[in-house]
N, C-alpha and C positions, 0 to 999 in steps of 0.2 A: 437677333433683331432687337431693336430698341424702340420704345414708345415713351412719349411724354404725355401724361394725362393731366389736364388742368381742371381742378375742382375735386376736393376731397369730400364730396357729398356721397349719397347712396350710389348713383350711377358711376361716378368716377372710381370709387373704392372697389365696386364689384368688377368693373372693367379691368382695373389694375390686377386684381386677384386672378381673374380668368386668364389674362395674358401671361402673368407670372407663372401660373401653373402650366401653361403651354410652352414655357421655356424662354419667354421674352424677358428682357431687362427693362423694368418699368420705373419711371420717376413720376411721382405725383406732386404737383405744385398746387398750393392752396394759399390764397391771398390773406385769409384770416389768420389770427395768431394761434387758434386752437379750434377744435370741433365746436360747432354751434350748439349752445345749450338750450335755446328756446325752440318752440315748434308747436305743432298741433297734432291732433289724433287723426289717423288715416285708417280706412277700411282696406285691408289687404286681401284681395281675392283675384280671380281671373288669371291672366297669363303669368303674373308674378309668382303665384303659388306653384304652378307647374315648373317654372324656371328655377325657383329656389330649391325645390325638391331635387331637381336634376343635378344642381351644382353643390348640394349639401349645405345650403344656408338655412333651409326651413326650420330645422331644430333650434337654431340660435334665435330665430324670430319668434317661434312659438314660446320659447322660454321667457321672453320679455313682454309677451302680449297681455293685454288687459281683458278681463271678462266683463263685457258690457251687457247688462241685462236688458236695457231698453234705451231708446232715444225718446225723450219726453219734452214736449212743448208746454210752456207755462205762460200764464198771463202775468201782469205786473204785480198781482198779489201772490204769485207763486202757485196758483191753482192749475192743475193739468188741463190742457185743451185737446191734446191728441198724443198718442204714443205708438212707437214701433217696437215690437218684440224682437230684440236682436238675436236671441238664441233660436227662435223660430225661423228667422230670416237665414241664419247660418245653416240650419238643417236643410232648408229648401235650396240653398245655394251649393249644396254638396258637403256641408260640414266643415269646410276649410276657409272660414272667414276670420281673419285675425284683426283685432283692434290694436293698433300700434302707435305709439308716440314717435314722431319723426326723429327726435334725438336718439331714441332707443334703437331705431332701425339703423341709423348711421353708426352707432357704437357697435352693433352686431356686425355690420359690414366691415368696420375697422378691425374688429377682433379677428374676423375671417381672413384678413390680409396676412395674418401670421401663418396661414396655411402654406404660403409660398416659401419654398426652401431656399437656402443659400443667400438670403438677403437680396433676391432679385427684384423686389418691389419695395420702395421706400417713399416716405412722405416728407416734403419740405414745406413747413408753414411759413407765414409772412413772406410769401413769394408771389407777388402780383405779376401778371404778364403785361408787358408794355408793347411788345411788337413781335410779329411773326414773319420769318423770311423763308420762302420756299425756293428750292433750287433743284437741279436734276439729281443731286446726291441725297436729298432728304429735306428736313425742315429744321430750322433753328428758332428756338423760343428765347426771347430776350426777357429778362426778369428785372423788375423795378424800373426806375426811370430817373431823370434828372432831379436831384434834391430828395430822392427817396432814401431814407436812412435804413430801410429794411434790407438793403443789399442790392447788388447788381450782378451782372454776368449773364450767361446764356447756356442753353443746353441744345445739343444736336441729337436728332433721332430719325428713325426711318418713318415714323408716323406720329402725328400730333392728334390727340383726342380731346376735344372740347366738351367737358362735362361740368361746366361752371354756371349752370342755371339760366333763368330767363334773361338775365342781364349779362350774358356771356361776353367776356373780353375776347375770347378766341373767335367767336362769331363776328364780332365787330371788326377785328383785325383782318379776317380772311374773307368774309362774305359781305361786309358793309355795315352801315349804321343800323342801330337797333330799331329805329322807326320804320324800317322797311319790313320788318318781320313781326314786331310785337303788335298783338291785337287785343287792346284793353276791352274788358267786358262791362265797363261802367261802374266798377266797384273797387274798393280797397279792403284789405284784410289786415288785422293785427293779431298777435299772439304773445302771451307771456305766462309765466308761472310764478305764483306767489305762495307764501306759507300762511295758511288760515285753517287751523284745526276744526273749527266749528263748521265751516262750509265744506271741508273735506269729508267730515262724517255725514253731512246732510246729502251730499251728492255722490257718494262713493258708489261704484258699480253701475252708474247710468250716466248717460250724456244728456244734459239738460240745455234746452234752447229757449230763447224768448220768442213767443208767438207775436211778432211785431212786424210793422211795415217799414220798408226802406232801410232797415237795419236789423241785424240778428246778433245776439250775444250767446255764445255757448260755453259751457264749463263742465268740468268733471273732476272728481277727486282722484289723486294719484296714490301710490302705495304709502307714501309718507304722509305728513300733515299738509302737503302741498295741494293746490288747486290749479289746474291749467285752464286758461281762458282763451277763447277764440272769438274774434269780433269782426263782422263784415258789415260794411255800410256803403251806400251808393255814393259814387264819386261825382256828383252832379256839378260841383264847383271846380272840378279839375285840381284837387289838392296836390301840391307837390310832395315829393318824398322827403322833405326836409322840414325844419321848424320844430315846434314843440309838439311832438306826437302825443304825449301823455295828456296835455290839455285839450287837444283836438278830440281825443277819444272820450274824455270826460264830458265834453260838450255834446258830442254826437250821440252818446249813449245814456245821457241823463234821463231819468224818469222811467226806466225799465224794471224797477223793483229794487228791493233792499240788497239782494245778493249781488246784482250788477254794481250797485253803488259801492258796496264794500270792496269788490275786486278792483274797481277804478281808483278807490282810495289808496290801495296797495300797489297799483300799477308802477312798474319801474320807470325810470326817467327815459330810457331808450328801448321800448319794446320793439319786437319785430313788427314792421309795418311796410306793406308793399302793395302795388297795384295787382288786381286780379286780372290776369291776362293769359292769352295763349300765344305760342310762337308758331307761326305758319310760314313754311319755307318750301320753295319748289324743289330744292335739292339740299342734301345734307353733307356732301363731301366735295372737296376741291383739291386737286393735287394730292398731297400727302396728308391732308387734314380732313377729319371727320368729326361730326357732332353727335352726341348721344344724350338721352335724358331730356330735361327741360330746355337745354340749350337749343334743341332743334324741334321739339315736339311737346312743349308744355301744354297740358290739358286744362290747367287752372286748378288751384288748390281746392276749389269747391267740389270738384269731381271726386276727390278723395282717392284717386288712382295713381297719383304721381309716383309713389313709392313702388307700386306693383309694376308699372311700366318702366321705371328706372332699372329695376332688377332684371326684368325680362329682356329689355333692350340691350343692357350691358352683357347679359349672358349670350344673347345672339351675336353681338359684335365679337365676343370672345370666341364663339364657335367658328365664325367665318374668317376672322383675322388670325386667330391663334396658330393654325397650321401653316401659314405663309412663312416661307424661309428665304425669300429673295425679293428684291425690289420689284421685279416684274409681276409678282402676284398681288401687290398691294392695291393697285387701282381696281382690278376685278373684284377683289374681296370687299372693298368699300362699297362698290356698286351693288354687289349682291346683298350686303347688309341692308342697304337702303331699299332695295327691291322687295326684300322679304318682310321688313319691319314696318315700313311706312304705312301700309294698309291698316295695320293694327292701330297705329297712332291716329290715323284719320277717323276711324270709328270711335275711338276714345274721346277725341276732341269734339265730335258731334254730340256725344253723350255729356261731355263737360259743359257745353253751351246750354243744353237743356237743364242741367243741374243748377247752373248759375241763375237762370231765370226763375226757378222755383225756390231757391234757397233764400232769396231776399225778395219777397213779393212787393210789388209796387203799389198795390191797391188792396182794399178790403175784399174785393172779389177774388183776387189772387190768393190772399191768405185763407179765405174760406174754402177755396178749391183744394189747397194743400191739406187742410184739416180733413176734408172728405176723403181724399186719396189715402191718407195715413190711416184713418179710421177703417176704411174699406179693406186694409190689409189683414184685418182680423177675421174676415169672412173666408170660408173654405173656397178654394179655387182662385179667388182674387189674390190671395197671398202668393200663390205659385206664379200667377201671371206677373205680378210686380217683381218678384225675385228673378224671374226669367228675363224680364225687360232690363233689369239693372245688370245682372251678371252675364246673361247669355250673349248680349251684343258685344261686350268687351271680351269675353272669353273666346268667342269665335274669331 
């Protein structure tokens, strides 16, 4: 059996690995020239932990995880206003909460692809998908397009798996235009990594966020002299995803303190910048095509659970599709994957919408409420309640 996986992100790589280990021949197509270097920190817990342990990926993730002591909110002068003890939260959540940088998760999944023997799973970069053709004998994926110097051609497979994110080309080709399924949450987010030894030493081992209204900047020191920055702001003017992103960020985040000003001074010309959104679809499979990860069930990056759900969903897809050895079994397997996994995604998306509303408060009242909730987590009993609310709903 043959599969084409579009997207060499976390969901795509794990799906390819699991199908390859099950005996499938898998080709991964990625439109970018190389693995993405930018990204943001994610809390890894819930279904992703159980799935990664089951498939043997957890040790690789634990090896690259960061030890975050606290998440701390500060005012423009850098004075703390509220903080959350991460180690305490981790213990209350069962002791298996990892803080992972998205590129590190992707590299771990990429390294795990080497577990597939006999070269049954390979990646082709600079390979954008232009068209998808379904017929009774399988699915054909067309690569590149007119005037595209990155190459042309097509691949045939028994199954096409779209794992190419919230702006999925596979989803657009098979299920219809993006605006049918993309649900913006009224914000944009940017992320970049810069070299700044002084800020690195100042913010090492903790995640620092600005206690601000309508915009939040977060930053943390990495293992080298680098600092990772994550910025979220309300998209009230309907900013397009083009133009001078760096200047827009400098304008939007001016006045939040010296650390933020310094990070914006060093901001690269083209940082990661995208809409904060969810993908909501009535169904995830059609014919020989199925979607996985953010392509069908993005929870929004503010929920911090995209990586966990990507691994858990990919592992489940591998479980139900891997044993299939004939065309007759493909349709039922894809339907079973959707039946089993969609309820988890629905719960996580509801949690993601709540997280988005509190991450960037729209008023002083909202900001004050967030401070009270975070401070209350230091009280016995309340800390367990908050941990149960965050972890329990998604884990179930």
